[in-house]
C-alpha positions, 0 to 999 in steps of 0.5 A, a space after each residue: 404712307 404719310 407721318 404719324 399714319 399708322 400702318 394697317 394691321 393684318 387679318 389673322 390668317 386663320 380667318 382666311 383659311 376658314 373663309 377658304 375651306 368654308 368655300 371650298 366646300 360649298 363649290 369643289 364637287 365630290 365624285 361618288 366614286 366606291 372605294 375600288 374605283 379610287 384605287 383604280 384611279 390611284 394606280 392609273 394616276 402613278 403609273 402617268 408620274 413614272 410609278 410603275 415598275 412592272 409587278 412591283 409596288 402595291 396600293 390597298 385599302 382596309 376592307 369593311 372588316 378591319 382584318 380584310 384589305 382591298 389589293 389588286 391582283 397580282 400580275 398587273 401593271 399599274 397602267 393596266 389595273 381597274 377597279 374590277 382587278 381588286 380582291 378582298 382577302 384577310 389577314 393571311 392574303 386568301 382571297 375571299 371576293 374576286 379571282 386571282 391571287 394577292 400580292 406576296 409583298 402584301 404582307 407588310 401592309 398588314 403589319 401597318 394596317 395591325 400598329 395604325 388603326 387610324 391607317 385606311 389605305 396604303 400605297 407603295 411604289 418604286 418611282 426613279 426619283 425617291 429610289 434614286 434618293 434612297 440609294 445614296 442614303 439620304 432622308 428625304 428633306 421638305 424645303 418647298 412650298 409644294 412638298 411641305 406636307 413632308 415637313 416633320 412627317 417623312 419617316 426614313 428606313 435605312 436599312 434594307 431587308 431584302 424582297 418584303 414578303 416576310 414577316 420580319 420585312 412588315 415588322 421592320 417597315 411598320 416600326 420606321 414608320 412609326 406615327 408618320 404617314 410617309 416612309 422613304 425605304 433604303 435602295 427601295 421606295 416610297 410609302 404612304 400610309 394615311 385615313 384615306 384613298 386621296 390622301 395616300 396617293 396624294 402622298 404618293 404622288 408629291 413624294 415623287 417630285 420632293 424628291 426629285 426637287 432635292 436632288 436638283 437642289 442637292 447638285 446645285 448647291 446646300 438645302 435652306 431647310 424651312 422654318 420650323 413655325 412655317 414649315 408646320 402651318 404649310 404641312 397642315 394646310 397642304 393637307 388639307 382635306 378639301 384642297 387634297 380631294 380637289 388635287 386627286 380629283 384634278 388627276 383623276 380627270 386627266 385619267 379619265 379623258 381616256 382610261 374610263 374604263 378603269 372605274 369598270 367594277 365588273 
């Protein structure tokens, strides 16, 4: 640049963001999967990421009646769950539609749904890296661009109440979650609560990656925190519905290459 020549001004990031959002709205496909099909796809994609722990963990979503929820019948692993396996149950886990029984641990989901009218889907799993982090009493630290969706948006429950099948555990876990959308549960695992299946699924997927990166970084040195303003911006950008849904669709396509039967609703 010649002496005296002014440096070109940067356009505001908001301009590029608005353009990208408009283009995503135009070009990214939105499959017409039903609610139960999205839940089954979530189960299968999480199984591929080693979230399965025999029968542990639950994936639920509100029914049309806010006092009801959809949940997979008890006795299935994530890797074998189909859309047809989801039951509609009432507030006391009595089955209204479908055959089978609900996982007794779904009771604590009801506490979250009651406390958070904005939550439409909950994903709770016991993946290895989240479980390992929860065993040493260390909260999640979002310190990488790929995990910034958790920046100031992941609670920590430091007390383990035992198997979460009663009301006491529901009150404790829902209180710990507060107004955040993810929580790491001591001696337990992770929970994601969101307004869409897609967001809850991707939160569950990426919190395990965040825990793995954190454990790797802790073994090498001191984790450097994200700058607060950049962290908040990255949090919002990572949770932009258009790109978040596209990420869900990517993982779903991988499942459907050889597990298309998971979409069966009968």
